[in-house]
C-alpha positions, -999 to 999 in steps of 0.1 A, spaced: 155 -97 64 190 -97 78 201 -70 101 239 -67 105 257 -48 132 258 -17 109 223 -20 94 208 8 115 234 33 103 216 55 78 246 55 54 240 18 49 203 21 42 184 26 10 170 61 6 135 64 21 105 60 -2 74 77 12 40 66 -1 12 92 2 -24 79 4 -42 113 2 -76 103 -12 -92 87 19 -120 66 2 -135 55 35 -142 91 46 -169 115 35 -156 149 23 -172 167 53 -151 146 76 -120 167 67 -130 191 39 -96 209 41 -79 177 30 -102 153 12 -103 162 -26 -135 163 -45 -129 178 -80 -104 164 -104 -83 195 -100 -82 189 -63 -71 153 -68 -42 164 -90 -33 192 -66 -31 167 -37 -6 147 -57 15 177 -66 15 189 -30 25 155 -16 53 152 -42 66 186 -33 66 177 4 87 145 -3 64 116 -12 74 97 -43 47 70 -44 11 80 -48 -16 56 -37 -46 64 -59 -84 64 -53 -109 87 -70 -139 104 -57 -171 114 -76 -185 149 -73 -212 136 -50 -185 127 -25 -186 89 -29 -156 68 -39 -156 63 -77 -159 29 -92 -158 42 -128 -126 33 -146 -130 63 -169 -124 85 -138 -92 66 -130 -81 70 -166 -87 107 -165 -68 111 -132 -39 89 -144 -36 109 -176 -34 142 -157 -10 128 -130 14 117 -157 17 153 -167 16 169 -132 39 145 -113 59 126 -139 84 114 -114 59 99 -89 53 62 -89 15 59 -96 0 31 -75 -37 24 -80 -55 9 -49 -67 -25 -60 -99 -22 -40 -109 6 -64 -133 20 -37 -147 0 -8 -169 29 4 -206 20 8 -229 34 -19 -253 50 6 -266 49 41 -271 13 52 -252 -1 22 -223 -26 27 -187 -14 26 -173 -39 1 -147 -44 -26 -159 -47 -62 -164 -79 -80 -135 -100 -92 -140 -90 -129 -143 -53 -121 -110 -54 -102 -94 -73 -131 -102 -43 -153 -75 -23 -135 -50 -41 -158 -67 -23 -187 -63 13 -173 -51 38 -199 -26 52 -192 -14 23 -172 -3 29 -136 31 18 -125 16 -4 -98 -17 -19 -87 -20 -31 -51 -31 -67 -47 -46 -85 -17 -38 -122 -11 -63 -147 5 -98 -137 14 -100 -123 49 -119 -100 73 -111 -63 70 -129 -48 100 -113 -13 101 -135 -4 130 -120 -29 154 -91 -6 164 -109 27 161 -113 47 193 -139 73 201 -112 99 195 -104 85 161 -140 88 148 -150 120 167 -167 144 144 -167 121 114 -192 100 94 -180 70 113 -201 81 143 -232 72 124 -242 36 134 -250 26 98 -216 37 85 -197 21 114 -216 -12 109 -208 -12 71 -171 -10 78 -173 -34 108 -185 -62 84 -162 -55 55 -140 -83 41 -114 -86 13 -123 -111 -15 -90 -125 -28 -93 -162 -35 -66 -183 -53 -82 -183 -88 -87 -146 -87 -52 -139 -75 -36 -160 -102 -57 -144 -129 -51 -109 -116 -13 -114 -115 -14 -128 -150 -33 -98 -163 -12 -72 -145 20 -87 -157 8 -90 -193 0 -53 -191 34 -44 -178 20 -33 -144 39 -42 -113 18 -59 -85 23 -44 -51 14 -70 -25 -6 -57 5 -3 -83 32 -21 -87 64 0 -114 80 26 -141 76 3 -167 61 -4 -143 32 34 -138 28 38 -176 26 11 -177 -2 31 -151 -22 62 -173 -18 43 -203 -31 31 -182 -61 67 -173 -69 79 -209 -65 53 -221 -90 62 -193 -115 28 -176 -112 46 -143 -103 80 -135 -118 93 -101 -108 106 -79 -80 88 -83 -47 71 -51 -35 54 -56 -1 34 -36 23 27 -50 58 -8 -37 67 -12 -37 105 -47 -25 109 -63 -53 130 -98 -66 123 -86 -97 105 -51 -82 97 -22 -81 121 -26 -55 147 1 -27 151 21 -46 177 59 -44 173 60 -81 178 37 -88 148 57 -62 128 91 -76 136 82 -112 130 68 -102 96 100 -83 88 121 -112 99 103 -135 74 105 -111 45 134 -120 21 163 -96 17 156 -87 -19 121 -75 -12 111 -38 -7 90 -35 24 67 -6 34 49 -5 68 13 6 70 -11 9 99 -40 32 109 -49 63 130 -24 73 157 -4 42 153 8 55 119 35 79 132 52 54 156 52 26 131 65 49 104 92 61 127 103 26 133 103 19 96 125 49 89 150 39 116 152 3 103 158 11 67 123 2 56 98 25 38 68 45 51 32 53 41 10 81 54 -20 102 43 -57 106 51 -65 71 40 -45 59 70 -52 86 95 -67 120 99 -48 127 131 -15 141 143 -16 147 180 -46 135 199 -76 155 188 -57 175 162 -63 168 125 -33 166 102 -34 169 64 -17 144 41 9 169 32 17 177 68 21 140 75 46 137 46 65 167 59 66 152 93 82 120 80 107 140 60 117 158 93 120 126 112 142 110 84 164 141 86 168 137 123 178 101 118 201 110 90 181 89 64 180 105 30 146 107 12 145 93 -23 139 115 -53 112 104 -78 139 89 -101 154 70 -72 120 57 -61 115 42 -96 149 25 -92 143 12 -57 109 -1 -68 124 -17 -99 96 -4 -120 94 -21 -154 116 -51 -144 106 -87 -149 124 -119 -143 127 -149 -166 113 -176 -144 107 -189 -109 144 -197 -104 156 -162 -113 128 -146 -92 137 -167 -61 174 -157 -65 167 -120 -70 141 -118 -43 162 -137 -18 141 -169 -12 159 -202 -11 158 -220 -45 133 -247 -53 144 -283 -45 158 -301 -75 147 -337 -83 164 -360 -59 180 -332 -39 180 -337 -1 189 -314 28 184 -277 29 184 -257 -3 205 -226 -7 218 -203 -34 254 -210 -45 
């Protein structure tokens, strides 16, 4: 991304899109009963409250009444149907992992099978987005957790900690291409959740080969454990490599969430918060998803950055848009064009 002399002036920045992730599939309800929804009514109310606080994108997981993360698509269909009525101006983004929470004590924390995740393209009503991982990699969310982060939660149980310690993301080339095909055929926008620059390079290659033809929605996920850590050097190098036409959100975990989001707001990028990312505000003080959204709205106000309305978030995210082919996608997204037969030298758009 190019930063000009005036790029940090808020009047020259897109309005801020805040993603709320208020369903915390990794936690057990007792970890934060005031904020982790259990019933379907509570799931819907979380969305309404986050929207009213200023969030315009909702990252969706569903919990069963026994407290475990749901893997039943019928539950997702029910929630999506109710959300369309309750928050019609929120971008509805289903988490592509469905639920990685372990089924019981001693069970693995793992993503569902390839085919099960493909079925997200058949959700009814369809979400606006489904997040997609690129390239199989480790996802050890325990690596950066401190004793303060897990104090008083289920993560202090050795079996639970071990389950998340060994988790990985299955996202091989054949699955990625088929998943992109199904999502695009269903009119659902893929939102790429990327752990590092090699994954960004893979996305560029998919675009160059015409496997994906549409707006480029990205989240940099700096959570360590196989992903980039929340170092500003990692973050800035990733930002530098992202093309100008992409929409980029920054995501990290625990008490790194607030400083990373503050930098995102200042730089004209977009922010994500909620109990899936952190339970904490100040050290030792829990903070609800709504309170986290409200905090980002206050920071944006101090910086002079306007917060997007729901309608504006749909426009910024280019929901419903598709491009004709690889050439148009490369041009719209801001990557250099493909090399023509016999062409030498550096390629560039006219």
